[in-house]
C-alpha positions in Angstrom: 26.3 -37.9 -60.5 27.7 -39.5 -57.4 28.9 -36.1 -56.1 25.5 -34.6 -56.4 23.9 -37.6 -54.6 26.6 -37.3 -51.9 25.9 -33.6 -51.5 22.2 -34.3 -51.4 22.6 -36.8 -48.6 24.9 -34.4 -46.7 22.4 -31.6 -47.0 19.5 -33.9 -46.0 21.4 -35.0 -42.8 22.2 -31.4 -42.0 18.6 -30.4 -42.5 17.4 -33.2 -40.2 20.0 -32.0 -37.5 18.8 -28.4 -37.8 15.1 -29.5 -37.4 15.9 -31.3 -34.2 17.8 -28.3 -32.9 14.8 -26.0 -33.6 12.5 -28.3 -31.6 14.7 -28.0 -28.5 13.7 -25.6 -25.8 14.3 -25.0 -22.1 11.7 -27.6 -21.2 13.2 -30.6 -23.2 16.9 -29.8 -23.1 19.5 -28.0 -21.1 19.0 -24.7 -22.9 18.3 -21.7 -20.7 14.9 -20.1 -20.8 16.4 -17.0 -22.4 17.3 -19.0 -25.6 13.8 -20.2 -26.4 13.0 -19.0 -29.9 9.7 -17.5 -30.9 8.1 -18.2 -27.6 7.1 -14.8 -26.3 5.7 -15.1 -22.9 2.4 -13.3 -22.3 1.8 -11.4 -19.1 -1.1 -12.8 -17.1 -4.3 -11.1 -17.8 -5.8 -9.3 -14.8 -9.2 -10.5 -13.9 -11.9 -7.8 -13.7 -13.3 -8.1 -10.2 -16.7 -6.9 -9.1 -15.2 -4.9 -6.3 -12.8 -2.0 -6.4 -9.7 -2.0 -4.3 -9.8 -0.7 -0.8 -12.5 -0.3 1.7 -16.0 -1.1 0.5 -19.0 1.1 1.1 -20.8 0.2 4.4 -17.9 -1.8 5.8 -17.2 -1.8 9.6 -14.3 0.5 10.3 -11.3 -0.5 12.3 -9.5 2.0 14.5 -7.5 1.9 17.7 -9.7 2.5 20.8 -8.7 5.2 23.3 -7.6 4.1 26.8 -9.8 5.0 29.7 -8.8 8.4 31.3 -8.0 6.5 34.5 -5.2 4.7 32.7 -3.6 8.0 31.5 -0.6 9.1 33.5 -1.2 12.7 32.4 -3.9 14.7 30.7 -2.9 17.9 28.9 -5.5 20.5 27.9 -4.9 22.8 25.0 -7.1 25.9 24.6 -6.8 28.2 21.7 -6.4 31.9 22.6 -7.6 33.4 19.4 -9.4 32.3 16.2 -6.9 31.0 13.6 -8.7 32.8 10.7 -9.6 36.2 12.1 -7.7 36.5 15.4 -10.8 37.2 17.5 -10.7 36.2 21.2 -12.4 32.9 22.0 -14.3 31.8 25.1 -16.5 29.0 26.4 -16.1 25.3 27.2 -15.7 22.4 24.9 -17.4 19.3 26.4 -16.1 16.9 23.8 -12.6 17.9 22.7 -10.7 16.1 20.0 -8.7 13.5 21.9 -5.3 12.1 20.9 -3.5 9.6 23.1 0.2 9.0 22.7 1.4 5.7 24.1 5.1 5.5 24.9 6.6 2.3 26.1 9.8 2.8 27.9 11.1 -0.4 29.5 7.9 -2.2 30.7 5.3 0.4 32.0 3.4 2.2 29.3 3.2 6.0 29.5 -0.2 7.2 28.3 -0.9 10.9 28.0 -4.1 12.4 26.6 -4.1 15.6 24.6 -7.4 17.5 24.4 -8.0 20.2 21.8 -11.0 22.4 22.6 -13.2 24.3 20.2 -14.4 27.6 21.7 -16.9 30.3 20.7 -16.3 33.9 19.9 -16.4 36.4 22.7 -19.5 38.5 22.2 -19.0 42.3 22.5 -21.9 44.5 23.4 -21.9 47.7 21.5 -24.0 50.3 23.3 
């Protein structure tokens, strides 16, 4: 009978020790986070916002302003010779060409050049 009681006390002490070990985690002991048992970490839920990502309808746009022509060191004009699609000759004058300014900063003085792309009309041929 004494051996059974001794085994019982031994098992009871071991059980108590195991219960204490199960209660330990990375927050209340020196165990690393990776050894926490049964504590699956949930990813944070994304909040459903009212607005979609990106620019909102009706917002004020932001773009780089063009330099005044007086500040450009050079202005290069580009005129197309022929229509890209059909190859017909083009003529006329484009009063508001598509403007691109390239600002290059060597040393200290900025080099500004304006590039103008003109849209011209077809040359009309009189058939007589």
